[in-house]
N, C-alpha and C positions, 0 to 999 in steps of 0.2 A: 632450281626451278625444273630442270629436266627430270630429276628424280621425283620431285613432288608430283609431276604430271603422271609418272608411272606408279605412284603410290608406294614408293619404296623408302619412305622416310617415317621413322617412328618419332613423332613430335614429343611425346611424353618422355621417352628415353633420352632424346636429344636435350630436353630441358634439364634433366638431372645431370647429364654429362656437362652441360653448359655451366651449371652452378659450380661444379667442381673445377671446371676449366678457368672461370674468372678468378677464383681464389688461387689456383695454381699459377696463373699468369702473373698476378700481383707478387706472389712469392718469387717467381722466376725473374721478374724485373729487378727485384732487390738483389738476387744472387748475381745477375748479369752485371749490374753496376758495381757490386763488390769485387767480382773477378776482374772487371775492367780496371779498377783502381789498383789492383795488385799486379796487373800486366799479364794475367794468365788466361784471358778469355779466348784467344785464338787457339791455344793448345787444347783447352777444355772442349771447345766446339768441334774441332777436328776429331779428337778421340771419341767424343760422344757419337758423332755420325758413324764412324767405323764400328763402334761397339754395338749400338742399338740397331742400325740397319743390317749389319752383318749377322748378328745373333738371331734377331727376329726373322729375317729373311730366310736363313738356312732352316730354321725350325718349321716355318710355313712350307717351304719347298719339300722338306722330308715328309710331312704329313700329307700334303697334296699329292705327291707321287704315289704314296701308299694307297690313297683313296682311288686314284686313277687305275692302279694295278688291280685293285679289287673289282672295279667296274669292268675292266677288260676281261677278267676271268669269269665274270658273271656271278661273283660272290655277293651275298646280300650285304648292303651297306651297314656298317656297324654304327650304332647310336653314339653320338658324341658324348664323351665321358662327362658326367655331371659332377661338379665340385660341391660336395655335400656341405662344406663349411659355408659356402655362399648361400645355399638354400636354408641354412639354419639361422641366418641373421634376421634380426627384427626389422620392422618398418617395411613390410612387403607391399608391393604395388603391382597391379596388373598392367602389363604393357601389351596391349591388344595387337598392334601391328607386328610385333616381334613374336607374339605367342608365348610370352613369358609371365611368370608370377614370382618375382624375386624381390629381395631387399633393395632399397635405393642406395644402400651404403657402398656396395662394390662399384656401381656405375659412377657414383660421386668420386670415389677414390681414383678410378680410371681417368675421369675428367681432370682431377687435380694433377695427376702425373703428367698428362698431356699438356695442360696449361703451363706447367713449369718448363717442359721441353719446348713449347712454342715460343716462350719468351727468351729462352737462352739460345736455342739453336736456329730460330728464325723460320720454323716450319710449322705446318698445321698440326703435326703430330699424328697424322693418319697411319704412318707406318708402325706406330705403337698401338694406337687405338683400335685399328681394324683387327689385328690378331687378338687383342684383349677382349673385344666384343664377341669375336667368334668363339674362341676357346675358353675364355673365363666366364662370360655371361651366357654363352650358348645361343647367340642371335643368328638368324639366317644370313648368309653372305650377301644376298641381294639387298637386304634391308640395312646391313651394316654400312655399306658404302654411302648411301644417301644420308643416313643418320649421322655418320661421321662428318660429312660435309656441312650438314646443318649446324653442328656444334662449332666446327672450325671457322665458319663465317664470323661468328661473334667473338670467339676467343682471340683469333688473329687480329680482328679489328681493334679489340681492347688492347692487345699487346702492342700493336702499331702505334696507337695513340699514346700509350705510356712511354714507349721508346722515344717518340717525337718530343714528348713533354719533358722527360728527365735527362736525355743525353743528345737530343737533336740529331738523330742518326737515320732519318728517313729521307731518301732521295725521291721526291715526288714525280719527277719526269721519268726516271727509270721505272718506278712503281706503276705509272700509267701505261707504259709500253708493255710491261709484264702482264698487267691486267687484261689488255686487249688480246694478247696471245692466249692467255689462260681461258678467257671466255669462249674463244673459238675451239680450243683444245678440249674444253669440258664437254661441249656438245658432241664432238667426235668420240671422245672417250665413253660417254654415256651410251651411245649407240653401239659401240663395240662391246661394252660390258653386258648389254642386254642380250647379246648373241652368244655369250660364253657360258659354259657350265660353271657351277660354283668352284669345282676343283681347278678348272683352267684359270679362273679369275685369281684364285689364291696363288697358283704357280706364277702367274704374270707379276703379281705384287711382290712375291718372294724374290724372283729374279731381278726385278727392278731395284729392290733394296739391297740384297746381299751381294749381287755381282756387278752392279752398275753404279748406283748413286754413292754408296759408302766408299769403295776404293777410289772412285773418280774424285770425290770431294777431298779425300785425304791426299791423293797425288797432286791435285791442283794446289792445295794449301802448302804442300812441301816445297813447291817451286815458286 
């Protein structure tokens, strides 16, 4: 809601991502239940956190630091590299809020991958979706965050329902407490994000994933 008020949500792009996310979530629930039966789900989740958060975070940090160095030297900003294979795909649609005219296939595949991760790892998948939307699809950073949240609302809701239905693994009291804190934190985070430059925002996301959440989760799981 905070991002909608600031008009930083691309509804059309979010809908395409959502379609892929629902399909990916269903696939992820099946994989989660299969790994649980094999007794390997804890190991897979811990390794996935370290691998995805660490790799994506470090890549984002490296690119953002280069962008800030160019700005400090007064060098002209280089245009983000366009992935021609993305632009050659069929089924092109104009996403006005993002200023893009690309195929719906790459956003659908991004949503599919994030849906799988949401179901297996218990996260919204923003740490994968945000860099994919920025560097693969070429979306503006300010629009990426709000659009990612739009998709996450429905994908995580679907994943939660399926987990509750198939393996009864949802603690409603704990979830309610987390929601209350999350609502307050989202308003604070939106205000902070609106005051940051795109490069600063990407550095913050990179540090959070690569240096904090990934190692912390793995260390906690080890003990």
